[in-house]
PASEBA-1860 file (N, C-alpha, C; in nm, 3 decimals):
! residues 304
1> XXXXXXXX> -4.700/-4.357/8.554/-4.673/-4.255/8.452/-4.594/-4.139/8.514 ~ -4.485/-4.100/8.447/-4.401/-3.991/8.498/-4.469/-3.857/8.474 ~ -4.480/-3.779/8.581/-4.542/-3.646/8.570/-4.450/-3.552/8.492 ~ -4.506/-3.467/8.405/-4.423/-3.364/8.340/-4.366/-3.270/8.445 ~ -4.248/-3.218/8.421/-4.184/-3.130/8.519/-4.249/-2.992/8.518 ~ -4.300/-2.949/8.403/-4.381/-2.827/8.391/-4.511/-2.863/8.321 ~ -4.621/-2.815/8.376/-4.750/-2.834/8.308/-4.839/-2.713/8.335 ~ -4.891/-2.656/8.229/-4.992/-2.550/8.244/-5.118/-2.593/8.171
9> XXXXXXXX> -5.231/-2.553/8.222/-5.359/-2.583/8.158/-5.442/-2.457/8.151 ~ -5.483/-2.423/8.029/-5.570/-2.307/8.005/-5.514/-2.179/8.069 ~ -5.382/-2.165/8.065/-5.316/-2.051/8.129/-5.343/-1.922/8.052 ~ -5.389/-1.820/8.123/-5.423/-1.692/8.060/-5.361/-1.576/8.139 ~ -5.318/-1.474/8.065/-5.266/-1.353/8.129/-5.276/-1.238/8.031 ~ -5.312/-1.120/8.084/-5.319/-0.999/8.002/-5.259/-0.882/8.078 ~ -5.178/-0.803/8.009/-5.127/-0.679/8.066/-5.232/-0.569/8.057 ~ -5.323/-0.583/7.961/-5.429/-0.483/7.943/-5.559/-0.553/7.904
17> XXXXXXXX> -5.669/-0.481/7.912/-5.799/-0.540/7.880/-5.819/-0.560/7.730 ~ -5.739/-0.493/7.650/-5.760/-0.496/7.505/-5.694/-0.615/7.436 ~ -5.605/-0.686/7.506/-5.530/-0.793/7.440/-5.499/-0.906/7.537 ~ -5.513/-1.032/7.491/-5.470/-1.147/7.568/-5.325/-1.178/7.533 ~ -5.235/-1.155/7.628/-5.093/-1.180/7.602/-5.062/-1.329/7.607 ~ -5.127/-1.401/7.698/-5.119/-1.547/7.703/-5.263/-1.598/7.701 ~ -5.293/-1.686/7.605/-5.432/-1.726/7.585/-5.446/-1.878/7.586 ~ -5.509/-1.932/7.691/-5.541/-2.075/7.702/-5.419/-2.162/7.670
25> XXXXXXXX> -5.307/-2.131/7.731/-5.181/-2.200/7.700/-5.171/-2.333/7.775 ~ -5.160/-2.441/7.700/-5.137/-2.574/7.755/-4.993/-2.614/7.724 ~ -4.911/-2.613/7.826/-4.768/-2.640/7.810/-4.733/-2.766/7.888 ~ -4.656/-2.856/7.826/-4.619/-2.980/7.895/-4.473/-3.013/7.863 ~ -4.388/-3.005/7.965/-4.244/-3.027/7.949/-4.206/-3.158/8.015 ~ -4.166/-3.260/7.938/-4.129/-3.389/7.996/-4.004/-3.378/8.083 ~ -4.001/-3.452/8.191/-3.882/-3.457/8.276/-3.766/-3.518/8.196 ~ -3.649/-3.457/8.208/-3.532/-3.507/8.138/-3.512/-3.451/7.998
33> XXXXXXXX> -3.605/-3.367/7.953/-3.597/-3.314/7.817/-3.519/-3.184/7.812 ~ -3.480/-3.144/7.691/-3.440/-3.007/7.662/-3.552/-2.952/7.575 ~ -3.633/-2.865/7.632/-3.757/-2.819/7.568/-3.735/-2.678/7.513 ~ -3.752/-2.663/7.384/-3.739/-2.533/7.321/-3.873/-2.464/7.308 ~ -3.884/-2.346/7.367/-4.007/-2.266/7.361/-3.984/-2.160/7.255 ~ -4.040/-2.183/7.138/-4.001/-2.110/7.018/-4.112/-2.018/6.970 ~ -4.075/-1.897/6.934/-4.173/-1.804/6.879/-4.108/-1.673/6.842 ~ -4.174/-1.593/6.758/-4.120/-1.462/6.722/-4.111/-1.371/6.844
41> XXXXXXXX> -4.034/-1.265/6.833/-4.028/-1.166/6.940/-4.168/-1.111/6.965 ~ -4.205/-1.100/7.093/-4.337/-1.048/7.128/-4.448/-1.151/7.126 ~ -4.411/-1.280/7.117/-4.514/-1.384/7.108/-4.564/-1.431/7.244 ~ -4.497/-1.391/7.353/-4.541/-1.430/7.487/-4.445/-1.522/7.560 ~ -4.326/-1.543/7.506/-4.232/-1.637/7.568/-4.186/-1.589/7.706 ~ -4.138/-1.465/7.714/-4.089/-1.413/7.842/-4.201/-1.399/7.943 ~ -4.319/-1.359/7.899/-4.434/-1.350/7.990/-4.466/-1.487/8.049 ~ -4.461/-1.591/7.966/-4.486/-1.727/8.016/-4.383/-1.765/8.121
49> XXXXXXXX> -4.257/-1.735/8.096/-4.151/-1.768/8.192/-4.173/-1.694/8.323 ~ -4.212/-1.569/8.316/-4.238/-1.492/8.438/-4.354/-1.552/8.517 ~ -4.452/-1.606/8.447/-4.563/-1.674/8.514/-4.515/-1.803/8.581 ~ -4.429/-1.878/8.512/-4.377/-2.004/8.567/-4.293/-1.982/8.691 ~ -4.227/-1.865/8.699/-4.140/-1.835/8.813/-4.211/-1.754/8.922 ~ -4.338/-1.726/8.903/-4.413/-1.651/9.003/-4.384/-1.502/9.003 ~ -4.320/-1.452/8.897/-4.292/-1.309/8.886/-4.414/-1.232/8.838 ~ -4.507/-1.303/8.776/-4.639/-1.251/8.742/-4.742/-1.348/8.796
57> XXXXXXXX> -4.859/-1.297/8.829/-4.965/-1.383/8.882/-5.063/-1.418/8.770 ~ -5.087/-1.546/8.753/-5.181/-1.590/8.650/-5.320/-1.535/8.678 ~ -5.397/-1.516/8.572/-5.533/-1.466/8.585/-5.637/-1.575/8.563 ~ -5.593/-1.684/8.500/-5.683/-1.796/8.475/-5.599/-1.919/8.445 ~ -5.653/-2.038/8.475/-5.582/-2.161/8.445/-5.496/-2.208/8.560 ~ -5.409/-2.306/8.533/-5.326/-2.365/8.638/-5.182/-2.384/8.592 ~ -5.091/-2.382/8.691/-4.949/-2.408/8.669/-4.906/-2.514/8.769 ~ -4.838/-2.618/8.719/-4.780/-2.720/8.807/-4.633/-2.736/8.775
65> XXXXXXXX> -4.551/-2.743/8.880/-4.410/-2.776/8.867/-4.383/-2.901/8.950 ~ -4.307/-2.995/8.894/-4.274/-3.119/8.964/-4.399/-3.195/9.007 ~ -4.506/-3.181/8.931/-4.630/-3.252/8.962/-4.710/-3.192/9.075 ~ -4.673/-3.070/9.121/-4.741/-3.005/9.233/-4.798/-2.869/9.190 ~ -4.917/-2.832/9.239/-4.970/-2.699/9.209/-4.872/-2.591/9.254 ~ -4.840/-2.500/9.164/-4.734/-2.402/9.192/-4.768/-2.309/9.307 ~ -4.888/-2.255/9.309/-4.923/-2.155/9.410/-4.917/-2.212/9.551 ~ -4.950/-2.339/9.567/-4.952/-2.401/9.700/-4.812/-2.445/9.745
73> XXXXXXXX> -4.719/-2.457/9.650/-4.585/-2.509/9.682/-4.477/-2.418/9.626 ~ -4.505/-2.290/9.620/-4.419/-2.194/9.550/-4.274/-2.197/9.600 ~ -4.253/-2.185/9.730/-4.118/-2.176/9.786/-4.041/-2.306/9.764 ~ -4.106/-2.419/9.792/-4.040/-2.549/9.773/-4.007/-2.573/9.626 ~ -4.099/-2.538/9.537/-4.076/-2.558/9.394/-3.960/-2.473/9.342 ~ -3.959/-2.346/9.379/-3.856/-2.256/9.329/-3.718/-2.291/9.382 ~ -3.712/-2.359/9.496/-3.583/-2.405/9.549/-3.520/-2.511/9.460 ~ -3.601/-2.571/9.373/-3.553/-2.677/9.283/-3.532/-2.626/9.141
81> XXXXXXXX> -3.546/-2.494/9.123/-3.539/-2.433/8.990/-3.423/-2.334/8.983 ~ -3.355/-2.331/8.870/-3.258/-2.227/8.839/-3.308/-2.151/8.718 ~ -3.279/-2.021/8.711/-3.331/-1.941/8.599/-3.233/-1.833/8.559 ~ -3.229/-1.809/8.429/-3.152/-1.697/8.373/-3.243/-1.626/8.275 ~ -3.290/-1.508/8.316/-3.383/-1.431/8.234/-3.311/-1.309/8.178 ~ -3.305/-1.302/8.045/-3.239/-1.192/7.977/-3.093/-1.181/8.025 ~ -3.038/-1.062/8.035/-2.897/-1.048/8.073/-2.880/-1.058/8.224 ~ -2.779/-1.133/8.272/-2.759/-1.147/8.417/-2.714/-1.016/8.480
89> XXXXXXXX> -2.755/-0.993/8.604/-2.710/-0.876/8.681/-2.582/-0.912/8.754 ~ -2.473/-0.851/8.715/-2.342/-0.884/8.771/-2.272/-0.758/8.821 ~ -2.179/-0.777/8.913/-2.097/-0.667/8.964/-1.967/-0.662/8.884 ~ -1.956/-0.561/8.796/-1.842/-0.553/8.706/-1.709/-0.532/8.774 ~ -1.709/-0.466/8.892/-1.583/-0.438/8.962/-1.533/-0.556/9.044 ~ -1.614/-0.664/9.049/-1.574/-0.784/9.121/-1.539/-0.895/9.022 ~ -1.468/-0.997/9.071/-1.436/-1.109/8.982/-1.547/-1.214/8.984 ~ -1.531/-1.318/8.904/-1.635/-1.420/8.891/-1.664/-1.489/9.024
97> XXXXXXXX> -1.558/-1.524/9.095/-1.575/-1.595/9.222/-1.648/-1.507/9.324 ~ -1.614/-1.380/9.329/-1.678/-1.288/9.424/-1.827/-1.269/9.390 ~ -1.859/-1.262/9.261/-1.999/-1.253/9.221/-2.077/-1.377/9.266 ~ -2.017/-1.493/9.251/-2.083/-1.617/9.293/-2.099/-1.623/9.445 ~ -2.000/-1.573/9.520/-2.010/-1.571/9.666/-2.129/-1.487/9.712 ~ -2.146/-1.371/9.649/-2.259/-1.283/9.684/-2.391/-1.352/9.653 ~ -2.399/-1.414/9.534/-2.522/-1.483/9.495/-2.551/-1.601/9.589 ~ -2.447/-1.673/9.630/-2.464/-1.786/9.720/-2.511/-1.741/9.857
105> XXXXXXXX> -2.457/-1.628/9.904/-2.498/-1.573/10.033/-2.645/-1.531/10.030 ~ -2.684/-1.470/9.920/-2.823/-1.426/9.905/-2.919/-1.545/9.900 ~ -2.878/-1.651/9.828/-2.964/-1.769/9.815/-2.968/-1.848/9.944 ~ -2.855/-1.863/10.009/-2.848/-1.938/10.135/-2.840/-2.088/10.113 ~ -2.770/-2.155/10.203/-2.763/-2.301/10.198/-2.676/-2.357/10.088 ~ -2.588/-2.275/10.030/-2.500/-2.322/9.922/-2.365/-2.363/9.982 ~ -2.323/-2.490/9.966/-2.192/-2.533/10.018/-2.078/-2.455/9.954 ~ -1.970/-2.433/10.029/-1.858/-2.353/9.978/-1.798/-2.412/9.851
113> XXXXXXXX> -1.790/-2.545/9.845/-1.726/-2.607/9.728/-1.812/-2.597/9.601 ~ -1.939/-2.558/9.617/-2.027/-2.548/9.500/-1.983/-2.436/9.406 ~ -1.924/-2.331/9.461/-1.877/-2.220/9.378/-1.772/-2.268/9.279 ~ -1.676/-2.346/9.328/-1.573/-2.400/9.239/-1.634/-2.498/9.139 ~ -1.733/-2.575/9.183/-1.798/-2.672/9.094/-1.866/-2.603/8.977 ~ -1.942/-2.497/9.005/-2.016/-2.432/8.896/-1.921/-2.357/8.802 ~ -1.812/-2.303/8.856/-1.711/-2.239/8.770/-1.652/-2.341/8.674 ~ -1.631/-2.462/8.724/-1.579/-2.570/8.640/-1.681/-2.610/8.534
121> XXXXXXXX> -1.807/-2.620/8.573/-1.913/-2.661/8.479/-1.924/-2.564/8.363 ~ -1.920/-2.434/8.392/-1.939/-2.334/8.285/-1.807/-2.291/8.221 ~ -1.699/-2.361/8.256/-1.568/-2.339/8.193/-1.515/-2.197/8.218 ~ -1.527/-2.152/8.344/-1.474/-2.020/8.381/-1.370/-2.027/8.493 ~ -1.326/-2.146/8.528/-1.228/-2.160/8.636/-1.100/-2.083/8.607 ~ -1.064/-2.078/8.480/-0.937/-2.014/8.443/-0.941/-1.862/8.454 ~ -1.061/-1.805/8.467/-1.072/-1.658/8.480/-1.148/-1.620/8.608 ~ -1.147/-1.706/8.708/-1.229/-1.682/8.826/-1.186/-1.558/8.905
129> XXXXXXXX> -1.060/-1.513/8.884/-1.012/-1.394/8.956/-1.008/-1.269/8.868 ~ -1.060/-1.283/8.747/-1.062/-1.170/8.653/-1.186/-1.085/8.677 ~ -1.172/-0.952/8.670/-1.285/-0.862/8.688/-1.390/-0.887/8.579 ~ -1.516/-0.892/8.620/-1.624/-0.924/8.527/-1.639/-0.817/8.419 ~ -1.602/-0.692/8.448/-1.615/-0.586/8.348/-1.527/-0.613/8.226 ~ -1.428/-0.701/8.241/-1.340/-0.737/8.129/-1.388/-0.862/8.056 ~ -1.500/-0.919/8.099/-1.554/-1.040/8.036/-1.620/-1.005/7.903 ~ -1.617/-1.101/7.811/-1.697/-1.091/7.689/-1.843/-1.117/7.726
137> XXXXXXXX> -1.934/-1.086/7.633/-2.076/-1.111/7.659/-2.103/-1.259/7.683 ~ -2.035/-1.345/7.607/-2.052/-1.489/7.626/-2.007/-1.535/7.763 ~ -1.897/-1.479/7.813/-1.848/-1.514/7.946/-1.944/-1.466/8.054 ~ -2.003/-1.348/8.034/-2.102/-1.297/8.130/-2.225/-1.387/8.133 ~ -2.268/-1.434/8.016/-2.382/-1.525/8.011/-2.351/-1.654/8.085 ~ -2.230/-1.705/8.067/-2.191/-1.828/8.136/-2.182/-1.807/8.287 ~ -2.137/-1.689/8.330/-2.135/-1.660/8.473/-2.277/-1.651/8.527 ~ -2.367/-1.590/8.450/-2.507/-1.587/8.490/-2.564/-1.727/8.502
145> XXXXXXXX> -2.524/-1.814/8.410/-2.567/-1.954/8.416/-2.511/-2.022/8.540 ~ -2.385/-1.992/8.573/-2.324/-2.049/8.694/-2.403/-2.011/8.819 ~ -2.446/-1.886/8.826/-2.527/-1.840/8.941/-2.656/-1.920/8.950 ~ -2.718/-1.947/8.834/-2.845/-2.022/8.834/-2.825/-2.169/8.872 ~ -2.700/-2.216/8.870/-2.671/-2.356/8.902/-2.628/-2.377/9.047 ~ -2.617/-2.270/9.124/-2.566/-2.282/9.261/-2.647/-2.379/9.347 ~ -2.777/-2.384/9.325/-2.863/-2.469/9.409/-2.883/-2.609/9.351 ~ -2.801/-2.650/9.253/-2.815/-2.779/9.185/-2.959/-2.802/9.139
153> XXXXXXXX> -3.009/-2.716/9.051/-3.150/-2.725/9.012/-3.183/-2.850/8.932 ~ -3.303/-2.901/8.954/-3.355/-3.011/8.872/-3.410/-2.956/8.740 ~ -3.456/-2.831/8.746/-3.513/-2.764/8.629/-3.442/-2.631/8.608 ~ -3.395/-2.609/8.486/-3.327/-2.484/8.451/-3.408/-2.413/8.344 ~ -3.444/-2.287/8.370/-3.524/-2.208/8.277/-3.438/-2.095/8.222 ~ -3.421/-2.093/8.091/-3.333/-1.996/8.025/-3.412/-1.916/7.923 ~ -3.405/-1.785/7.933/-3.477/-1.696/7.841/-3.378/-1.637/7.740 ~ -3.386/-1.684/7.617/-3.299/-1.636/7.508/-3.151/-1.639/7.548
161> XXXXXXXX> -3.097/-1.755/7.588/-2.958/-1.759/7.638/-2.853/-1.726/7.533 ~ -2.887/-1.741/7.404/-2.790/-1.713/7.298/-2.804/-1.572/7.241 ~ -2.895/-1.494/7.297/-2.923/-1.361/7.242/-2.800/-1.270/7.250 ~ -2.759/-1.215/7.138/-2.647/-1.121/7.135/-2.509/-1.185/7.131 ~ -2.503/-1.318/7.140/-2.372/-1.384/7.141/-2.316/-1.397/7.000 ~ -2.182/-1.396/6.991/-2.118/-1.422/6.862/-2.120/-1.574/6.837 ~ -2.085/-1.619/6.716/-2.092/-1.763/6.685/-2.019/-1.851/6.786 ~ -1.902/-1.808/6.832/-1.827/-1.887/6.932/-1.906/-1.898/7.061
169> XXXXXXXX> -1.965/-1.787/7.105/-2.044/-1.787/7.228/-2.167/-1.875/7.217 ~ -2.230/-1.874/7.100/-2.349/-1.958/7.077/-2.312/-2.105/7.086 ~ -2.201/-2.143/7.024/-2.157/-2.283/7.027/-2.124/-2.326/7.170 ~ -2.058/-2.239/7.246/-2.024/-2.270/7.385/-2.150/-2.287/7.470 ~ -2.249/-2.199/7.450/-2.374/-2.209/7.526/-2.448/-2.338/7.490 ~ -2.451/-2.371/7.361/-2.517/-2.494/7.316/-2.453/-2.617/7.380 ~ -2.320/-2.618/7.384/-2.246/-2.730/7.443/-2.275/-2.742/7.592 ~ -2.282/-2.628/7.661/-2.312/-2.628/7.805/-2.451/-2.683/7.833
177> XXXXXXXX> -2.547/-2.643/7.753/-2.684/-2.689/7.772/-2.692/-2.841/7.757 ~ -2.626/-2.893/7.655/-2.625/-3.039/7.635/-2.559/-3.110/7.752 ~ -2.446/-3.056/7.798/-2.374/-3.117/7.909/-2.459/-3.118/8.037 ~ -2.525/-3.009/8.065/-2.609/-3.001/8.185/-2.722/-3.103/8.178 ~ -2.778/-3.121/8.061/-2.888/-3.216/8.045/-2.839/-3.361/8.054 ~ -2.730/-3.391/7.985/-2.686/-3.529/7.973/-2.603/-3.577/8.091 ~ -2.521/-3.488/8.148/-2.430/-3.531/8.254/-2.476/-3.493/8.394 ~ -2.566/-3.396/8.404/-2.611/-3.350/8.536/-2.761/-3.372/8.557
185> XXXXXXXX> -2.825/-3.445/8.466/-2.967/-3.481/8.478/-3.057/-3.360/8.500 ~ -3.029/-3.252/8.431/-3.108/-3.130/8.445/-3.206/-3.118/8.330 ~ -3.334/-3.101/8.362/-3.433/-3.069/8.259/-3.419/-2.921/8.226 ~ -3.416/-2.888/8.097/-3.389/-2.750/8.057/-3.501/-2.698/7.968 ~ -3.552/-2.581/8.004/-3.658/-2.512/7.929/-3.596/-2.385/7.871 ~ -3.589/-2.377/7.739/-3.522/-2.265/7.672/-3.622/-2.189/7.586 ~ -3.631/-2.059/7.605/-3.709/-1.978/7.510/-3.613/-1.922/7.406 ~ -3.660/-1.914/7.283/-3.575/-1.861/7.176/-3.660/-1.824/7.056
193> XXXXXXXX> -3.609/-1.730/6.976/-3.670/-1.702/6.846/-3.584/-1.759/6.734 ~ -3.477/-1.832/6.771/-3.383/-1.887/6.674/-3.414/-2.035/6.649 ~ -3.479/-2.064/6.539/-3.515/-2.201/6.505/-3.393/-2.292/6.496 ~ -3.285/-2.242/6.437/-3.165/-2.325/6.419/-3.109/-2.372/6.552 ~ -3.112/-2.287/6.655/-3.061/-2.326/6.786/-3.151/-2.430/6.853 ~ -3.282/-2.412/6.840/-3.375/-2.509/6.897/-3.355/-2.645/6.831 ~ -3.341/-2.644/6.698/-3.323/-2.769/6.623/-3.196/-2.841/6.666 ~ -3.087/-2.766/6.689/-2.958/-2.827/6.723/-2.948/-2.867/6.869
201> XXXXXXXX> -3.027/-2.805/6.956/-3.009/-2.821/7.100/-3.117/-2.905/7.167 ~ -3.240/-2.898/7.118/-3.355/-2.946/7.195/-3.408/-3.081/7.149 ~ -3.469/-3.152/7.243/-3.538/-3.278/7.212/-3.686/-3.255/7.186 ~ -3.742/-3.151/7.248/-3.885/-3.119/7.236/-3.901/-2.971/7.201 ~ -4.015/-2.938/7.143/-4.038/-2.799/7.103/-4.185/-2.763/7.119 ~ -4.208/-2.640/7.163/-4.342/-2.582/7.162/-4.334/-2.451/7.086 ~ -4.423/-2.431/6.990/-4.421/-2.309/6.908/-4.539/-2.221/6.949 ~ -4.508/-2.096/6.983/-4.609/-2.003/7.034/-4.617/-1.881/6.942
209> XXXXXXXX> -4.738/-1.832/6.922/-4.759/-1.706/6.849/-4.875/-1.634/6.913 ~ -4.855/-1.506/6.944/-4.958/-1.422/7.006/-5.020/-1.491/7.128 ~ -4.934/-1.554/7.208/-4.977/-1.615/7.333/-5.049/-1.747/7.321 ~ -5.055/-1.804/7.200/-5.125/-1.931/7.178/-5.026/-2.038/7.131 ~ -5.043/-2.160/7.183/-4.959/-2.272/7.142/-5.005/-2.323/7.007 ~ -4.914/-2.326/6.910/-4.947/-2.372/6.775/-4.904/-2.516/6.750 ~ -4.796/-2.557/6.816/-4.742/-2.692/6.797/-4.665/-2.730/6.921 ~ -4.677/-2.857/6.962/-4.602/-2.906/7.078/-4.578/-3.055/7.062
217> XXXXXXXX> -4.451/-3.092/7.054/-4.415/-3.233/7.037/-4.263/-3.242/7.038 ~ -4.210/-3.356/6.995/-4.065/-3.369/6.981/-4.019/-3.293/6.857 ~ -3.890/-3.259/6.855/-3.833/-3.195/6.736/-3.843/-3.290/6.617 ~ -3.825/-3.421/6.642/-3.838/-3.519/6.534/-3.978/-3.518/6.474 ~ -4.080/-3.505/6.559/-4.218/-3.501/6.510/-4.242/-3.376/6.427 ~ -4.180/-3.264/6.468/-4.193/-3.141/6.390/-4.134/-3.159/6.251 ~ -4.017/-3.223/6.243/-3.955/-3.247/6.113/-4.041/-3.340/6.027 ~ -4.101/-3.440/6.090/-4.183/-3.536/6.016/-4.313/-3.477/5.967
225> XXXXXXXX> -4.352/-3.361/6.022/-4.478/-3.298/5.981/-4.462/-3.216/5.853 ~ -4.342/-3.212/5.800/-4.318/-3.136/5.678/-4.378/-3.208/5.557 ~ -4.396/-3.135/5.449/-4.463/-3.187/5.330/-4.374/-3.279/5.247 ~ -4.242/-3.274/5.265/-4.153/-3.352/5.182/-4.103/-3.275/5.061 ~ -4.163/-3.163/5.030/-4.119/-3.079/4.918/-3.998/-2.996/4.959 ~ -3.925/-2.947/4.860/-3.807/-2.865/4.886/-3.833/-2.722/4.843 ~ -3.785/-2.629/4.924/-3.795/-2.487/4.890/-3.657/-2.441/4.847 ~ -3.650/-2.384/4.726/-3.522/-2.341/4.669/-3.523/-2.190/4.651
233> XXXXXXXX> -3.419/-2.125/4.703/-3.403/-1.980/4.686/-3.309/-1.955/4.569 ~ -3.353/-1.873/4.475/-3.274/-1.842/4.356/-3.246/-1.693/4.350 ~ -3.118/-1.659/4.339/-3.079/-1.519/4.323/-3.056/-1.492/4.174 ~ -3.126/-1.393/4.120/-3.124/-1.368/3.977/-3.129/-1.219/3.947 ~ -3.107/-1.184/3.820/-3.111/-1.043/3.781/-3.251/-0.997/3.739 ~ -3.346/-1.092/3.730/-3.481/-1.058/3.684/-3.582/-1.149/3.753 ~ -3.620/-1.113/3.874/-3.710/-1.201/3.951/-3.849/-1.211/3.889 ~ -3.894/-1.105/3.825/-4.028/-1.106/3.766/-4.037/-1.209/3.653
241> XXXXXXXX> -3.941/-1.206/3.562/-3.941/-1.302/3.451/-3.913/-1.444/3.502 ~ -3.823/-1.454/3.600/-3.793/-1.586/3.657/-3.917/-1.645/3.723 ~ -3.996/-1.561/3.787/-4.119/-1.606/3.851/-4.218/-1.661/3.748 ~ -4.228/-1.595/3.631/-4.319/-1.642/3.526/-4.277/-1.779/3.474 ~ -4.147/-1.798/3.459/-4.096/-1.928/3.412/-4.125/-2.037/3.515 ~ -4.104/-2.004/3.643/-4.132/-2.101/3.749/-4.280/-2.138/3.753 ~ -4.367/-2.040/3.724/-4.511/-2.068/3.717/-4.540/-2.168/3.605 ~ -4.475/-2.149/3.489/-4.494/-2.241/3.377/-4.454/-2.383/3.415
249> XXXXXXXX> -4.354/-2.394/3.502/-4.305/-2.524/3.547/-4.378/-2.574/3.672 ~ -4.482/-2.499/3.714/-4.566/-2.535/3.831/-4.482/-2.549/3.958 ~ -4.397/-2.448/3.981/-4.310/-2.450/4.098/-4.350/-2.348/4.205 ~ -4.470/-2.294/4.196/-4.525/-2.204/4.299/-4.425/-2.097/4.344 ~ -4.383/-2.007/4.253/-4.282/-1.907/4.290/-4.335/-1.802/4.387 ~ -4.243/-1.752/4.468/-4.274/-1.643/4.562/-4.154/-1.548/4.562 ~ -4.175/-1.425/4.513/-4.066/-1.328/4.506/-4.035/-1.278/4.647 ~ -3.910/-1.303/4.692/-3.869/-1.264/4.827/-3.824/-1.118/4.833
257> XXXXXXXX> -3.747/-1.075/4.733/-3.702/-0.936/4.725/-3.664/-0.907/4.580 ~ -3.595/-0.796/4.555/-3.564/-0.755/4.418/-3.471/-0.853/4.346 ~ -3.393/-0.929/4.421/-3.294/-1.016/4.358/-3.318/-1.165/4.379 ~ -3.414/-1.204/4.459/-3.432/-1.347/4.485/-3.579/-1.387/4.491 ~ -3.602/-1.513/4.455/-3.736/-1.570/4.468/-3.724/-1.713/4.519 ~ -3.831/-1.761/4.581/-3.837/-1.898/4.629/-3.929/-1.979/4.539 ~ -3.888/-2.102/4.508/-3.973/-2.192/4.431/-3.984/-2.324/4.507 ~ -4.091/-2.399/4.480/-4.114/-2.526/4.548/-4.098/-2.639/4.447
265> XXXXXXXX> -4.012/-2.736/4.480/-3.989/-2.850/4.391/-4.008/-2.980/4.469 ~ -4.020/-3.090/4.395/-4.038/-3.220/4.458/-3.906/-3.292/4.482 ~ -3.809/-3.270/4.391/-3.681/-3.341/4.398/-3.567/-3.248/4.359 ~ -3.448/-3.278/4.409/-3.330/-3.198/4.376/-3.301/-3.198/4.226 ~ -3.330/-3.311/4.158/-3.294/-3.319/4.016/-3.380/-3.230/3.926 ~ -3.476/-3.157/3.986/-3.553/-3.060/3.909/-3.478/-2.926/3.897 ~ -3.376/-2.906/3.981/-3.304/-2.778/3.983/-3.231/-2.749/3.852 ~ -3.153/-2.846/3.795/-3.083/-2.815/3.669/-3.177/-2.773/3.556
273> XXXXXXXX> -3.294/-2.838/3.547/-3.389/-2.803/3.442/-3.440/-2.660/3.457 ~ -3.463/-2.619/3.582/-3.508/-2.481/3.607/-3.400/-2.382/3.567 ~ -3.276/-2.410/3.605/-3.165/-2.319/3.572/-3.148/-2.309/3.420 ~ -3.158/-2.424/3.350/-3.147/-2.423/3.203/-3.256/-2.336/3.141 ~ -3.379/-2.348/3.193/-3.489/-2.266/3.142/-3.462/-2.118/3.161 ~ -3.409/-2.081/3.276/-3.380/-1.940/3.304/-3.269/-1.888/3.211 ~ -3.164/-1.966/3.196/-3.052/-1.922/3.112/-3.092/-1.913/2.964 ~ -3.177/-2.006/2.920/-3.224/-2.003/2.781/-3.304/-1.877/2.750
281> XXXXXXXX> -3.359/-1.815/2.855/-3.434/-1.689/2.838/-3.349/-1.568/2.876 ~ -3.217/-1.587/2.878/-3.121/-1.479/2.908/-3.140/-1.420/3.048 ~ -3.178/-1.504/3.144/-3.188/-1.461/3.284/-3.067/-1.516/3.360 ~ -2.990/-1.426/3.418/-2.869/-1.468/3.491/-2.906/-1.528/3.625 ~ -2.839/-1.637/3.661/-2.858/-1.702/3.791/-2.728/-1.687/3.869 ~ -2.735/-1.616/3.981/-2.615/-1.588/4.061/-2.593/-1.692/4.171 ~ -2.702/-1.742/4.226/-2.689/-1.835/4.340/-2.816/-1.917/4.354 ~ -2.799/-2.044/4.392/-2.912/-2.134/4.418/-2.889/-2.198/4.555
289> XXXXXXXX> -2.990/-2.193/4.640/-2.976/-2.250/4.776/-3.103/-2.323/4.815 ~ -3.086/-2.449/4.858/-3.200/-2.524/4.911/-3.223/-2.478/5.055 ~ -3.340/-2.428/5.084/-3.370/-2.376/5.217/-3.411/-2.489/5.310 ~ -3.392/-2.465/5.438/-3.433/-2.561/5.541/-3.585/-2.565/5.547 ~ -3.643/-2.683/5.520/-3.789/-2.694/5.523/-3.846/-2.666/5.661 ~ -3.766/-2.694/5.764/-3.812/-2.666/5.899/-3.832/-2.517/5.918 ~ -3.745/-2.439/5.857/-3.758/-2.293/5.860/-3.888/-2.249/5.793 ~ -3.919/-2.310/5.679/-4.042/-2.275/5.607/-4.165/-2.313/5.689
297> XXXXXXXX> -4.159/-2.430/5.754/-4.272/-2.474/5.836/-4.294/-2.380/5.953 ~ -4.184/-2.338/6.018/-4.194/-2.244/6.129/-4.257/-2.113/6.084 ~ -4.212/-2.062/5.969/-4.267/-1.937/5.917/-4.415/-1.951/5.884 ~ -4.453/-2.065/5.828/-4.594/-2.083/5.793/-4.681/-2.091/5.917 ~ -4.627/-2.150/6.025/-4.703/-2.159/6.150/-4.717/-2.024/6.218 ~ -4.609/-1.946/6.218/-4.609/-1.822/6.296/-4.658/-1.700/6.219 ~ -4.664/-1.708/6.087/-4.706/-1.592/6.009/-4.850/-1.602/5.961 ~ -4.903/-1.723/5.948/-5.040/-1.738/5.896/-5.143/-1.732/6.008
END
């Protein structure tokens, strides 16, 4: 049986006596996976990553990396790990290549040709002599990723890698993550509060809220756990009256704001009948959108 590359059992940590920031967390990341660690802001994702990297000391439970107890093999384990936590620390007055040289010198044991290799991997070879202060946020994130790849890590840990990026930067980061996993045999652990990115990028997912694991399995299993019903968002000029009509049709309405409400239906062909009912009562319908059920499931897990 292949050992998981990351495993925690009953992991606990608190910054204060009044609150458990991480509570009995059982985390299991399969080797070769892209694992999405998903949860709202403040749910314990970054704290968990700091525990996995030895930046915080656990107070209870166990952590294993590569099938070995972390505390007993800390130096050896971390030599096989790359990490990018929040925004990378870079020297703006230096170029990309010079930043990598400094990082390689600090890490030690990095072959000279590895700098050119990682620049090629993160698609920054064409700007390797450009000052980093002129980089876009997406380019800075990719340079930070290049630094984390200098030691050819078997495990890459990324904390909110798409945070603050524009759509182009998000797509580039997503493509890089897939390439690293598929072409360089790197297991990748990503924390994020963006369900859409986890769904598009990851093979496995763990959902955390208030330091507790709520769900852990493949992304496919998460999708299969849905009810099969559809959630439809309707934008209208009278949500109160529209809600009453939806109740009559047994569609479990939920008013989202002054202009929109959500209703639950079994099939798409129920939508025209609902719209006809609204229009017959002189209620204007501006927009109808079928919502992602995965989004609804995530909200139900993290808010209830």
